[in-house]
C-alpha positions as CSV (number, residue, x, y, z in Angstrom):
1,Q,0.0,0.0,0.0
2,I,2.8,2.4,0.8
3,L,4.5,1.6,-2.5
4,A,1.2,2.1,-4.4
5,S,0.5,5.5,-2.8
6,N,4.1,6.7,-3.4
7,K,4.8,5.3,-6.8
8,E,5.3,8.8,-8.3
9,T,8.1,9.6,-5.9
10,A,9.7,6.2,-5.4
11,S,12.8,5.6,-7.6
12,D,12.5,3.2,-10.5
13,K,15.1,0.9,-8.9
14,V,13.1,0.8,-5.6
15,Q,9.9,0.1,-7.5
16,F,11.4,-2.7,-9.6
17,M,13.0,-4.3,-6.5
18,A,9.9,-4.0,-4.3
19,V,7.4,-5.2,-7.0
20,S,9.6,-8.1,-7.9
21,Q,9.6,-9.2,-4.2
22,L,5.9,-8.7,-3.9
23,N,5.3,-10.8,-7.0
24,R,7.2,-13.6,-5.5
25,G,4.8,-13.6,-2.6
26,A,1.7,-12.8,-4.6
27,A,0.1,-16.2,-3.8
28,S,-0.1,-15.2,-0.1
29,I,-1.9,-11.9,-0.8
30,T,-5.6,-12.6,-0.3
31,N,-6.9,-9.1,0.1
32,R,-8.5,-8.2,-3.3
33,L,-7.7,-4.5,-3.0
34,Q,-4.1,-5.2,-2.4
35,R,-4.0,-7.6,-5.4
36,I,-5.5,-4.9,-7.6
37,E,-2.9,-2.3,-6.3
38,L,-0.1,-4.7,-7.1
39,A,-1.5,-5.4,-10.5
40,W,-1.5,-1.6,-11.2
41,L,2.2,-1.5,-10.1
42,N,3.0,-4.3,-12.5
43,A,1.2,-2.5,-15.3
44,S,3.2,0.6,-14.6
45,L,6.6,-1.2,-14.5
46,G,5.7,-3.2,-17.6
47,G,5.0,0.0,-19.5
48,K,8.4,1.4,-18.4
49,C,10.1,-1.8,-19.7
50,V,8.3,-1.4,-23.0
51,S,9.5,2.3,-23.2
52,S,13.0,1.0,-22.8
53,A,12.4,-1.9,-25.3
54,V,13.1,-4.5,-22.6
55,Y,10.3,-6.8,-23.8
56,P,11.1,-10.0,-21.9
57,L,11.0,-8.2,-18.6
58,A,7.9,-6.2,-19.7
59,A,6.1,-9.5,-20.5
60,S,7.0,-10.8,-17.1
61,Y,5.5,-7.8,-15.3
62,F,2.3,-7.9,-17.4
63,E,1.9,-11.6,-16.8
64,S,2.3,-11.1,-13.0
65,G,-0.3,-8.4,-13.1
66,V,-2.7,-10.5,-15.1
67,S,-2.3,-13.4,-12.6
68,L,-3.5,-11.1,-9.8
69,L,-6.8,-10.5,-11.5
70,D,-10.0,-12.4,-11.0
71,D,-12.9,-13.0,-13.4
72,T,-14.9,-9.9,-12.3
73,C,-12.0,-7.5,-13.0
74,W,-13.1,-7.0,-16.6
75,E,-16.3,-5.6,-15.1
76,D,-15.1,-3.4,-12.2
77,H,-11.5,-2.8,-13.1
78,Y,-11.8,-2.6,-16.9
79,D,-9.1,0.1,-17.5
80,L,-6.6,-2.0,-15.5
81,C,-7.4,-5.1,-17.6
82,L,-6.7,-3.1,-20.8
83,K,-3.5,-1.7,-19.4
84,L,-2.3,-5.2,-18.7
85,Y,-3.6,-7.3,-21.5
86,V,-3.1,-5.1,-24.6
87,P,0.6,-4.3,-24.0
88,S,1.2,-7.8,-22.8
89,A,0.1,-9.1,-26.2
90,E,2.5,-6.6,-27.9
91,A,5.4,-7.6,-25.6
92,H,4.9,-11.3,-26.4
93,Y,4.8,-10.5,-30.1
94,C,8.1,-8.6,-29.8
95,N,9.6,-11.6,-28.0
96,G,8.4,-13.9,-30.7
97,D,6.1,-15.8,-28.4
98,F,3.1,-16.0,-30.7
99,E,1.3,-18.7,-28.7
100,K,1.0,-16.6,-25.6
101,M,0.2,-13.5,-27.7
102,E,-2.7,-15.4,-29.4
103,R,-4.2,-16.4,-26.0
104,I,-4.1,-12.9,-24.7
105,L,-5.5,-11.4,-27.9
106,N,-8.4,-13.8,-27.8
107,V,-9.3,-12.6,-24.3
108,I,-9.2,-8.9,-25.5
109,F,-11.4,-9.6,-28.5
110,Q,-13.9,-11.3,-26.3
111,R,-13.9,-9.0,-23.3
112,A,-13.2,-5.5,-24.6
113,R,-16.3,-3.3,-24.6
114,C,-15.9,-1.4,-27.8
115,F,-14.0,-1.6,-31.0
116,A,-11.7,1.3,-30.1
117,D,-10.4,-0.7,-27.2
118,K,-9.4,-3.4,-29.6
119,H,-7.4,-1.2,-32.0
120,N,-3.9,-1.9,-30.6
121,A,-4.7,-5.6,-30.2
122,Y,-5.6,-5.8,-33.9
123,F,-2.4,-3.9,-34.8
124,T,-0.4,-6.5,-32.9
125,L,-2.2,-9.3,-34.7
126,V,-1.5,-7.8,-38.1
127,N,2.2,-7.3,-37.3
128,A,2.4,-10.9,-36.0
129,R,0.8,-12.4,-39.1
130,V,3.3,-10.5,-41.2
131,A,6.2,-11.8,-39.1
132,Q,4.9,-15.3,-39.5
133,G,4.7,-15.0,-43.3
134,K,0.9,-15.1,-43.3
135,L,0.7,-12.1,-45.6
136,H,-2.8,-12.6,-47.0
137,E,-4.3,-13.1,-43.6
138,A,-2.6,-10.0,-42.4
139,I,-4.1,-8.0,-45.3
140,R,-7.6,-9.5,-44.7
141,V,-7.6,-8.6,-41.0
142,G,-6.1,-5.2,-41.7
143,L,-8.8,-4.3,-44.3
144,F,-11.5,-5.4,-41.9
145,V,-10.2,-3.1,-39.2
146,L,-9.8,-0.2,-41.6
147,S,-13.4,-0.6,-42.6
148,E,-14.5,-0.4,-39.0
149,L,-12.4,2.8,-38.6
150,G,-14.3,4.3,-41.6
151,E,-11.6,3.7,-44.2
152,S,-13.1,1.2,-46.7
153,F,-11.4,-0.1,-49.9
154,P,-12.7,-1.9,-53.0
155,S,-12.8,-5.7,-52.4
156,S,-10.9,-6.4,-55.6
157,P,-9.2,-3.3,-56.9
158,D,-8.3,-3.0,-60.5
159,E,-6.1,-0.6,-62.5
160,S,-9.0,1.8,-62.9
161,D,-9.3,2.1,-59.1
162,I,-5.6,2.8,-58.8
163,A,-5.6,5.3,-61.6
164,A,-8.6,7.2,-60.2
165,D,-7.1,7.3,-56.6
166,Y,-3.7,8.4,-58.0
167,S,-5.3,11.3,-59.9
168,K,-7.2,12.3,-56.7
169,T,-4.0,12.3,-54.7
170,K,-2.1,14.3,-57.3
171,N,-4.8,16.9,-57.4
172,L,-4.8,17.3,-53.7
173,L,-1.0,17.6,-53.6
174,K,-1.2,20.5,-56.2
175,T,-3.1,22.5,-53.6
176,K,-0.1,22.5,-51.1
177,T,3.5,23.5,-51.3
178,D,6.1,21.6,-49.3
179,T,6.3,24.5,-46.8
180,E,2.5,24.2,-46.3
181,I,2.6,20.4,-45.9
182,L,5.4,20.7,-43.3
183,A,3.3,23.3,-41.4
184,L,0.0,21.3,-41.5
185,H,-1.8,21.1,-38.1
186,P,-1.7,17.9,-36.1
187,M,-4.2,15.2,-36.9
188,K,-6.8,15.0,-34.1
189,D,-9.4,12.4,-35.2
190,E,-8.5,9.3,-33.2
191,N,-10.0,7.0,-35.8
192,K,-7.9,8.6,-38.6
193,I,-4.8,8.4,-36.4
194,A,-5.5,4.7,-35.8
195,A,-6.1,4.1,-39.5
196,M,-2.8,5.7,-40.4
197,Q,-1.0,3.5,-37.9
198,L,-2.6,0.4,-39.3
199,M,-2.0,1.3,-43.0
200,S,1.6,1.9,-42.1
201,S,1.8,-1.7,-40.8
202,L,0.0,-3.0,-43.9
203,I,2.6,-1.5,-46.2
204,L,5.0,-4.3,-45.6
205,C,2.7,-7.3,-46.2
206,T,1.0,-5.7,-49.3
207,G,4.5,-4.9,-50.7
208,L,5.8,-8.4,-50.1
209,A,2.7,-10.0,-51.6
210,K,2.9,-7.5,-54.6
211,N,-0.7,-6.7,-53.8
212,K,-2.6,-3.9,-55.5
213,F,-3.8,-2.6,-52.1
214,L,-0.3,-1.2,-51.6
215,S,-1.0,1.7,-54.0
216,L,-4.4,2.4,-52.5
217,L,-3.0,2.4,-49.0
218,A,-0.3,4.9,-49.9
219,F,-2.8,7.2,-51.7
220,R,-5.2,7.1,-48.7
221,M,-2.4,8.0,-46.2
222,V,-1.4,11.0,-48.3
223,Q,-5.1,12.1,-48.7
224,L,-5.8,11.8,-44.9
225,S,-2.7,13.8,-44.1
226,L,-3.6,16.6,-46.5
227,C,-7.2,16.7,-45.4
228,H,-7.1,15.9,-41.6
229,G,-3.6,17.0,-40.6
230,I,-0.2,15.4,-39.9
231,C,0.6,12.5,-37.6
232,N,3.8,10.5,-37.2
233,N,2.8,8.0,-39.8
234,S,2.3,10.7,-42.4
235,T,6.1,10.4,-42.9
236,I,5.4,6.8,-44.1
237,G,2.5,7.9,-46.3
238,F,4.6,10.5,-48.2
239,S,7.6,8.1,-48.5
240,I,5.6,5.2,-49.8
241,F,4.0,7.6,-52.3
242,G,7.5,8.4,-53.5
243,V,8.2,4.6,-53.8
244,L,5.2,4.2,-56.0
245,L,6.3,7.2,-58.2
246,S,9.6,5.6,-58.9
247,G,8.2,2.1,-59.4
248,S,4.8,2.3,-61.0
249,F,5.0,5.8,-62.6
250,N,8.6,6.0,-63.6
251,D,8.9,9.4,-62.0
252,I,12.4,9.3,-60.3
253,K,12.5,13.1,-59.7
254,G,9.1,13.1,-58.1
255,A,10.0,10.0,-56.0
256,Y,13.2,11.6,-54.7
257,H,11.2,14.8,-53.9
258,F,8.7,13.0,-51.7
259,G,11.5,10.9,-50.1
260,Q,13.2,14.1,-49.0
261,L,9.9,15.7,-47.9
262,S,9.2,12.7,-45.6
263,L,12.7,13.0,-44.1
264,Q,12.1,16.7,-43.4
265,L,8.7,15.8,-41.8
266,L,10.4,13.1,-39.7
267,K,12.8,15.7,-38.4
268,R,10.0,18.2,-37.6
269,L,7.9,15.6,-35.7
270,Q,10.9,13.9,-34.0
271,A,9.0,10.6,-34.6
272,N,11.7,8.1,-33.5
273,E,9.2,5.2,-33.7
274,C,9.0,5.8,-37.5
275,V,12.8,6.1,-38.2
276,A,13.5,2.4,-39.0
277,R,10.3,2.1,-41.2
278,L,11.0,5.4,-43.0
279,H,14.7,4.7,-43.6
280,T,13.8,1.3,-45.0
281,L,11.6,2.9,-47.7
282,V,13.8,5.9,-48.5
283,F,17.2,4.3,-48.5
284,T,16.0,1.0,-50.1
285,C,13.5,2.1,-52.7
286,I,14.0,5.9,-53.4
287,N,17.5,7.2,-52.9
288,V,19.1,4.4,-54.9
289,W,17.8,6.0,-58.1
290,V,19.6,9.3,-57.4
291,E,22.3,8.9,-54.8
292,P,25.3,6.5,-54.5
293,H,24.0,3.2,-53.2
294,R,26.8,3.0,-50.6
295,R,25.3,6.0,-48.8
296,S,22.5,3.8,-47.6
297,L,24.7,1.7,-45.5
298,E,25.2,4.0,-42.5
299,P,21.6,5.2,-42.1
300,L,20.4,1.6,-42.3
301,K,22.9,0.5,-39.7
302,Q,21.9,3.3,-37.4
303,S,18.2,2.5,-37.8
304,I,18.7,-1.0,-36.4
305,Q,19.3,0.3,-32.9
306,I,16.9,3.2,-33.2
307,G,14.1,0.8,-34.3
308,M,14.9,-1.7,-31.5
309,R,14.9,1.1,-28.8
310,S,11.6,2.6,-30.1
311,G,9.8,-0.8,-30.2
312,D,9.6,-1.2,-34.0
313,I,11.2,-4.6,-33.9
314,Q,10.0,-5.7,-37.3
315,Y,11.5,-2.8,-39.2
316,A,14.6,-2.6,-37.1
317,L,15.3,-6.2,-38.3
318,I,14.3,-5.3,-41.8
319,C,17.0,-2.5,-41.6
320,A,19.5,-5.2,-40.5
321,Q,18.3,-7.4,-43.5
322,Q,18.7,-4.5,-45.9
323,Y,22.1,-3.5,-44.5
324,C,23.4,-7.0,-45.2
325,I,21.9,-7.1,-48.7
326,H,23.1,-3.6,-49.6
327,S,26.6,-4.5,-48.3
328,Y,26.6,-7.4,-50.7
329,Q,25.3,-5.3,-53.6
330,C,27.9,-2.6,-52.9
331,G,30.8,-5.1,-53.2
332,E,31.8,-5.3,-49.6
333,E,34.2,-8.2,-48.7
334,L,32.2,-11.4,-48.9
335,S,33.3,-13.1,-45.7
336,A,32.4,-10.0,-43.7
337,V,29.0,-9.8,-45.5
338,E,28.3,-13.5,-44.9
339,K,29.3,-13.1,-41.2
340,N,26.9,-10.2,-40.8
341,M,24.1,-12.1,-42.5
342,R,24.7,-15.1,-40.2
343,E,24.8,-13.0,-37.0
344,Y,21.8,-10.8,-37.8
345,G,20.0,-13.9,-39.0
346,I,20.4,-15.4,-35.5
347,Q,18.9,-12.2,-34.0
348,I,16.0,-12.2,-36.5
349,K,15.2,-15.8,-35.7
350,V,15.2,-15.1,-32.0
351,Y,12.4,-12.6,-32.6
352,K,10.7,-15.1,-34.9
353,Q,10.5,-12.6,-37.7
354,E,10.2,-15.3,-40.3
355,V,9.3,-13.2,-43.3
356,V,12.4,-11.0,-42.6
357,W,14.8,-13.8,-42.0
358,E,13.8,-15.7,-45.2
359,K,14.8,-12.9,-47.5
360,T,18.4,-12.8,-46.3
361,L,19.0,-16.6,-47.0
362,P,19.3,-16.6,-50.8
363,F,21.9,-13.7,-50.6
364,R,23.8,-15.5,-47.9
365,Q,23.8,-18.8,-49.9
366,V,25.1,-16.9,-53.0
367,A,27.9,-15.4,-50.9
368,L,28.8,-18.9,-49.7
369,N,28.7,-20.3,-53.3
370,L,31.0,-17.5,-54.5
371,M,33.3,-18.1,-51.6
372,G,33.6,-21.8,-52.7
373,K,31.6,-23.2,-49.8
374,S,28.9,-25.2,-51.6
375,V,28.8,-28.5,-53.5
376,N,27.1,-27.2,-56.6
377,P,28.0,-23.5,-57.1
378,M,25.1,-23.0,-59.6
379,E,22.4,-24.1,-57.1
380,L,21.3,-22.2,-53.9
381,T,21.6,-25.3,-51.7
382,G,24.0,-25.5,-48.8
383,E,24.6,-24.2,-45.3
384,A,22.0,-21.4,-45.6
385,M,19.1,-23.0,-47.5
386,N,17.8,-25.7,-49.8
387,Q,16.8,-24.2,-53.1
388,D,14.0,-26.5,-54.1
389,L,12.4,-26.6,-50.6
390,F,12.8,-22.9,-50.1
391,L,11.3,-22.0,-53.5
392,G,8.4,-24.4,-53.0
393,N,7.6,-23.0,-49.6
394,A,7.7,-19.4,-50.9
395,L,5.4,-20.3,-53.8
396,E,3.0,-22.1,-51.4
397,K,2.8,-19.0,-49.1
398,K,2.4,-16.7,-52.1
399,N,5.3,-14.6,-50.9
400,T,6.0,-13.1,-54.3
401,T,8.9,-10.9,-53.1
402,L,10.7,-13.9,-51.8
403,V,10.1,-15.9,-55.0
404,F,11.6,-13.0,-57.0
405,V,14.6,-12.9,-54.7
406,I,15.2,-16.6,-55.2
407,Y,14.9,-16.4,-59.0
408,H,17.1,-13.3,-59.1
409,N,19.9,-14.9,-57.1
410,C,19.6,-18.1,-59.1
411,S,20.0,-16.1,-62.3
412,W,23.1,-14.3,-61.0
413,I,24.9,-17.4,-59.6
414,A,24.2,-19.2,-62.9
415,Y,25.7,-16.3,-64.9
416,F,28.8,-16.0,-62.7
417,F,29.5,-19.7,-63.3
418,G,28.8,-19.7,-67.0
419,N,25.4,-21.3,-67.3
420,Y,23.7,-18.7,-69.5
421,E,20.7,-20.8,-70.4
422,L,19.8,-21.3,-66.7
423,S,20.6,-17.7,-65.9
424,S,18.2,-16.4,-68.6
425,H,15.5,-18.9,-67.6
426,M,15.6,-17.8,-64.0
427,A,15.8,-14.1,-65.0
428,Q,12.7,-14.4,-67.1
429,K,10.8,-16.0,-64.2
430,G,11.9,-13.1,-62.1
431,Q,11.0,-10.5,-64.7
432,E,7.4,-11.8,-64.9
433,I,7.1,-10.8,-61.2
434,V,8.7,-7.4,-61.8
435,E,6.3,-6.5,-64.5
436,K,3.3,-7.2,-62.3
437,S,4.6,-5.2,-59.4
438,C,5.5,-1.6,-58.4
439,S,8.9,-2.6,-56.9
440,S,11.6,0.1,-57.1
441,S,14.5,-1.3,-55.2
442,F,18.1,-1.7,-56.3
443,L,17.3,-5.4,-56.8
444,V,15.1,-4.5,-59.8
445,A,18.0,-2.7,-61.5
446,N,20.4,-5.6,-60.7
447,H,17.9,-8.0,-62.2
448,A,17.6,-6.0,-65.4
449,F,21.4,-6.1,-65.5
450,V,21.7,-9.9,-65.3
451,D,18.7,-10.3,-67.6
452,G,20.5,-8.2,-70.3
453,L,23.9,-9.9,-69.7
454,S,22.4,-13.4,-70.0
455,M,20.4,-12.5,-73.2
456,L,23.5,-11.1,-74.9
457,A,25.6,-14.1,-73.9
458,L,23.0,-16.4,-75.4
459,A,22.7,-14.3,-78.5
460,R,26.4,-14.7,-79.1
461,K,26.4,-18.4,-78.2
462,T,23.3,-19.5,-80.2
463,G,23.1,-16.8,-82.9
464,E,19.4,-16.5,-82.4
465,D,18.0,-13.0,-83.1
466,K,15.4,-13.2,-80.3
467,W,18.0,-12.8,-77.7
468,K,19.5,-9.8,-79.4
469,Q,16.1,-8.1,-79.7
470,S,15.1,-8.9,-76.1
471,S,18.4,-7.4,-74.8
472,K,17.5,-4.0,-76.0
473,R,14.9,-3.4,-73.3
474,P,17.2,-3.8,-70.3
475,I,19.9,-1.8,-72.0
476,E,17.4,1.1,-72.5
477,K,16.4,0.9,-68.8
478,M,20.0,1.0,-67.7
479,K,20.7,4.0,-69.9
480,K,17.9,5.9,-68.3
481,W,18.9,4.9,-64.7
482,A,22.5,5.9,-65.4
483,M,21.3,9.4,-66.3
484,Y,19.9,9.9,-62.8
485,A,22.4,7.9,-60.7
486,P,25.6,7.4,-62.7
487,S,27.5,6.2,-59.6
488,N,25.2,3.2,-59.4
489,F,24.4,2.4,-63.0
490,E,26.8,3.9,-65.5
491,H,29.3,1.0,-65.3
492,K,26.5,-1.5,-65.8
493,F,25.3,0.4,-68.8
494,H,28.8,0.4,-70.3
495,L,29.2,-3.3,-69.8
496,L,25.8,-4.0,-71.5
497,E,26.8,-1.8,-74.3
498,A,30.2,-3.5,-74.6
499,E,28.6,-7.0,-74.7
500,S,26.1,-5.7,-77.3
501,A,28.9,-4.2,-79.5
502,F,30.9,-7.5,-79.1
503,L,27.8,-9.3,-80.5
504,M,27.5,-6.9,-83.4
505,G,31.2,-7.1,-84.3
506,E,31.8,-3.4,-83.4
507,N,35.1,-4.1,-81.8
508,I,36.3,-0.5,-81.2
509,I,33.0,0.4,-79.5
510,A,33.2,-2.8,-77.5
511,S,36.7,-2.1,-76.3
512,R,35.9,1.4,-75.4
513,N,32.9,0.3,-73.3
514,Y,34.7,-2.5,-71.5
515,D,37.4,0.1,-70.5
516,A,34.7,2.5,-69.3
517,A,32.8,-0.2,-67.4
518,I,36.0,-1.3,-65.6
519,R,37.0,2.3,-64.8
520,K,33.6,3.4,-63.5
521,A,33.0,0.3,-61.5
522,G,36.3,0.8,-59.8
523,E,35.7,4.5,-59.1
524,H,32.4,3.7,-57.3
525,G,33.6,0.7,-55.4
526,F,31.6,-2.1,-57.2
527,I,34.5,-4.5,-57.1
528,Q,32.4,-7.5,-58.1
529,E,31.3,-5.8,-61.2
530,Q,34.7,-4.5,-62.0
531,A,35.9,-8.1,-61.8
532,L,33.1,-9.2,-64.0
533,A,33.8,-6.4,-66.6
534,H,37.5,-7.6,-66.7
535,E,36.3,-11.2,-67.2
536,R,34.0,-10.3,-70.0
537,A,36.8,-8.1,-71.6
538,G,39.1,-11.2,-71.4
539,I,36.5,-13.2,-73.3
540,F,36.2,-10.5,-75.9
541,Y,39.9,-10.1,-76.5
542,W,40.5,-13.9,-76.6
543,A,37.8,-14.0,-79.4
544,Q,39.8,-11.3,-81.2
545,C,43.0,-13.5,-80.9
546,N,44.6,-10.9,-78.7
547,A,46.1,-13.2,-76.1
548,T,48.1,-10.4,-74.4
549,L,45.1,-8.3,-73.5
550,A,43.0,-11.3,-72.8
551,S,45.6,-12.5,-70.3
552,H,45.7,-9.1,-68.7
553,H,42.0,-8.9,-68.2
554,Y,41.6,-12.5,-67.0
555,G,44.4,-11.9,-64.5
556,Q,42.8,-8.7,-63.2
557,A,39.4,-10.4,-62.9
558,H,41.0,-13.3,-60.9
559,D,42.7,-10.9,-58.5
560,L,39.6,-8.8,-58.0
561,Y,37.4,-11.8,-57.4
562,L,39.9,-12.9,-54.7
563,K,40.0,-9.4,-53.2
564,W,36.2,-9.5,-53.0
565,G,36.4,-12.8,-51.2
566,A,34.9,-14.9,-54.1
567,K,37.5,-17.7,-54.0
568,G,35.1,-20.2,-55.5
569,K,34.5,-17.9,-58.5
570,A,38.2,-17.1,-58.8
571,D,39.0,-20.8,-58.9
572,H,36.3,-21.4,-61.5
573,L,37.8,-18.7,-63.7
574,R,41.3,-20.1,-63.3
575,I,40.2,-23.6,-64.3
576,H,38.0,-22.5,-67.2
577,C,40.2,-19.7,-68.6
578,P,41.2,-20.6,-72.2
579,L,44.7,-19.3,-71.8
């Protein structure tokens, strides 16, 4: 009783020690009022643990508090029940204990008096379903809750729905300058704020499932922000709108504009709980088309800790995932990249964020194959994953993003080890997914790159005109991207142009472009693509009967592959080099 009446003045240390002692003897407390007071203290300390992102301890205090309640507490101590049950479900989700989370959520859904008191419970359920890879169930639950909040959507949206909502959003944006958007009043409608929070959570699962609701959610978030005021999740709304501009509408300049606007808004609102989520969108899907890809590494790395501290476990771990993937894409040393993937993977598994963990595995297996740590270097089977089982599981769960990641990495590893037919086959399967989605990550550009390279290799190998004609599309794409972000794409464009000129017998143009690809890749730190450009130049000069230059480029390629850490690839080149 003394502790309960002085909880505002008692130090945290004293409170934690005292309540822990009282919890140990809770079974001997028979006075109902004293049990209720102790339950309130547990709710308070559990909340403090959540604020510090100490979720195991938070769950322990919430559980202790719940154990002190009796069946009538939902009637006469309703607020206390909510303060214990709702954050307890979230804490168990953050800990990856979905079984306990489910039990607690079921109680909330049965006993809560109104829908508003179930909001946060539903948000936890949606996030858990995403973490478990149950994307379509997460979308179904989320759309139901949004409808209850007054934000309904078409049951089966088509392109005309998306076009109409895009036009509406663009017209609304024309009425506001950036300065006016940044100065908008705070959103006050609780249902709108709740809807914004839920739509922000649904962005991930609709994106992973390549679902058309992604566009409608983004448009609605912008519309609500412009019409009802700004909240923390408005930062996510403007950034995902930028993602759509770069992916679906080919407006790179507009995308970058809204990405920067969302970062300015984040700074104004000091919304730390949105940092990991926003940085994932901006540094993975927007800035890559304008800024050097390497600049994404530090913000993503910082966002891991910020996200963990603010309670956004899911996106903190996505930032870890993307940090590892971007490190690989930027040509960081492979053993260090593989180590980071393995260690972050352990952390991701601890929190049972299955859908996050799965996406890192194909990249880790590619790294292992390149390092020479696999039986068959052209198959993604080894320490990290089994290709056939993994692909089958992804197809069964309709995780379209993961399916694309598998096809993409299969295509690259086949190309690296000289199986152009397999590379092109996998690239085409991946391209079918790209064409049906609005994805705008670096992965899409890398996929166009390997797609073009495999087509040109097959055109030269088979003499079939279809490969030559098909290669024109990825070359044109790369040319456009190189205009906006030369540091990321210029060397890729030059290598595609070199391979195309080689095919056409335009040897001077080919030689000039091989040199440019090698130089530009080196300037911007893409050591793996500098090595590849040297290797392709070696093939070119050997075909021209210039053994001196062929030897030089093959040697440079071998050394750079070793420097990258790709011993398996370097050994393959040494064995299969025609010299």
